[in-house]
N, C-alpha and C positions, 0 to 999 in steps of 0.2 A: 607781913609788914612791908611796905614799900620804902626803899632807901634812895635818897638823893644826896649827892655830894660831889667831892672832888678828889683828885690825886694830890698828894703832897710829896715833894721830892727831897725829903729830909735825909734819906739814905739811898739815894737813887743811883749815883755814879761815883765810884771810888777813884781817888788818885793818891799817890804816896804821901802827900802833905795834908790830906784831908781826913777829918773825923766826921761822923754823922752830925747833921745840924740839930740843934735843939728844936723842940716843938714850937711852932709859931702859935702861941696861945691867943694872940690878938686876932689872927685869922680864924681860929676855932671859935672865938667869941662872935665874930662876924657871921660864921655859918649858923651858929645857934640862934642868933638874932633873927635871921631870915628863914628859919625853919628847915635848914639842912640837917641831916642826921647820919651822914656817911662820910668816912675818910678812908681812902685807899693809900697804903704805904708801899710803893714799889721799892724793893731793896736790891742791893748788889752784894753777892756773897763775899766779894773780895774785901769788904770792910772787916770781916772776922776771920779771913783765911789768908795764910801766908804760903807763898810758893806752891800753890795748888795742893796743899795738904788739907784735903777737904774734911777729914774726920777729927781734926783737932782745932775746933774753932776757938777764937778768943771770946769767951762768953761775957767778958766785960762789955763788949759792944752790944750784946743783947739787952743790957740795962737801958740803952737808949729806947729800944722797943718797949720795954717795961714802962718807961716814962711816957712815951706816946700813948700807950694804952691807958695809962692813968689819967692823963689830961683829957683824952677823948671821952672815956667812960664817965668822968665826973661831970661832963656836959651833956650826957645822954647821946653821944655820938658813937655809932658803930665803927669799929676799925677793921678793915680788911687788910690782912698781911699778905704781901705778894712777893714772890721771887721774880724780879725783873731781869736780873742777870743770874742765871743758875749755872752750876758747874757744867760746862760743855755747850752752853747756848745763851745767846742774847740776840734779840732782833736788831740791836744797834751794835756795830763793830764785833760781830761774831768771830772775826779773825783774831781777836785777843785771847781766845780760849785755847788751851792746850789740848783738851779732849773734846769728844763729840758726844753730846747727850743722846743722840739717836743710834749711835753705833758702838760706843765704848762702855763696857760694863763698869769701869771705874767711875765714870760720870753718872751713870744711872744709879749706882749704889750710893754715891754721894748725895744725889738728889733725894733719894728716899731717906737717907740718914738725916739730912737737914730737917725734913718735915717730921720725922720721928722726934728729933731734938726739940723743935718748936712745940710739938704736941705735948711732950712731957712737961715742958716748961710752963705751958699755959693750960694744962689739963683742967684746972679748977676754975678757969675763967668762963663765965656763961656764954652760950652761943649768941645771945642777944647783944653781947659786947664785942665779940671777936669771931671773925671767919678767916679761913685760909684760901687764898687765891693762888693756886699751885704754881703756875708758870705764865708769865706775861707773853701773850701773842706768839704762839708756836709758828714755825715757818710754813711756807707753802709745801704742797706735796712734792716729794723728792728733793726739795732744797735741803742741803746738808745730810742727805740720806733719810730724811723723815718721811715715813709713810703712815697711813691711817693705822695699820696694824702695829707698827712700832710705837706710835704715840699712845694708842689705846692700851697696849701692854704696860707701858710705863705708868700711865695714869691709874690703871686698875691696881697695879702693884702698890703705888703710893697711897691711894685711897684705902686699900686694905691695911697697910701699915699704920696709917693714922687711926682708923677705926678699931684696930686691935688695942690701942691705948685709950682712945677717947671716942666711943661709938657715936656720940651725938654731935660732934663738931661739924659746923656748917662749912662745906667745901665748895669752892668755885673753880671751874675749869674754863679757860679761854678758848675760843674758836680757833681753828687752824687758819693758815694764810694770813697771819697778823691779826687774828681775831674775827675775820669776816666769814669763815666757812663753818657751817653747822656740823655737828658731830652725832648723827643718828646712831652710829655704832656704840655710843656711850649713853644712850637714852635710858638704859636700865640701871645705871650706876647709883641713882639717888643723890646726885649732886646738882648744883646750879650751873647752867651753861651761860657763859658770858660772851656776848657779841660786841660789835663796834658799830658806831654810827658815823662812818666817814665816807661812804660811797655816795657819789663818785669822787674819787681822790683829787682830780683836778679842781674841784670846787672847794673841798675842805682843806687841801694841802697846797694851795697855790703858793709858790715860792718858799715852801717849807724845806729848808736845806737838809734836814735830818731824814727826809724821805728820798730814797735814791732815784725815784721816778720824776722828781719835780722839774728837772731841766728839760725833759723830753715831752712832757704832757701838754695838751692844748690849753689855751687860755680859758679861764673859768667862764662858764655860761650856765644859767639855769632859769627855766627849763630849756631843753634843746641841745645840751652838750652831747656830742657823739664821742663815745669812749668805750673801749672793750666790747664792740659789737652791739652796743645799745645806744638809743637816743634817750637821754636821762630826763625823766619827768616823774610825776606821781606814780604812774603805772609801772615804770621801770624800777622805782624804789620798792614798790610792793612786790614785784617779781624777785628782786634781789633778796628780800627778807623772807620770802615764802618758805625756803628750807628751814628757817628758824621756827616759823609758825608750825610747820609740820612736826618738828621735834616737840614743840610745846603741846601739841595735841596728844602726844603720848604721855603727858603728865609731867613733863620736865619744866622746872622753873627757869625762866629766861631772864637774864640780866644784861643790860647794855652797859658794859663796864667803862666805856669811854665814848664820847661823841663831841662834836663841835667843829669849829671852823677857824683856821688860822687868820690872823688879822690883816693879811695882805689881799684877801678876797674882797672885791667891792661889796659894800654893805648891802646894797639892794639885792645883789645876787645871793649873798649869804642868807638874808632874811627870807627870800622866796624858797630857797632850799630847806631851811630850817622849818618853815611853816608846813611843808609837805612831809618832812622827816618826822615831825612830832605830831602831825595832824591825824 
């Protein structure tokens, strides 16, 4: 089955005065009306964790996820549960973390523990209703000490822990380098690989202040943008995604977990880029 939908930031970023947001049922009704069937919920573990005590979560917070699942499933919408900020890593403000997911056993154990906890809680929920997207956008190679070997070891351990409880749960893993890099080393794992549709970033993320590179990148142009050693056009897009196609040829299901263009990019440029990206 093909899934089409959106991220909803109901439990996306914790601050001390904030509880998770209630489900936006009006938005879900809009999705249903126009044929969308997928919602991804990126979560921040700090909503249920105090003072980095990873293994004693406040499970009353998980009741929000229960509710998200209920309102989505009642509309025939698949929910993808994602750790956007995991113990020891987040693509945004990683400096807020006490531990390092790629180097510290305490963070790795906590990561596995959380997915075991979710697996037990939702063990009886059908795969058609719920999937697990383990970690939002791992870093680039060597960033924060992350390597393909360390990443693969953690993912294999986590998938094994989930399957020991719920062998049939649908599992998604995001590509490296913020989701853009394919993972042939995990092609045998029997999980869905999730990429991103953002290249070239100066087109999709023009003036996007949450992206660290926004201030130094060239002005958006498509086709013809020169960036990272390529002149970006349809051929360059196909070359950029070829590693993902090579993984797909090995029998791996590929999912583009996010794509789109920030609204500061001129509309004509955005439309030309999107036409090639989706064509």
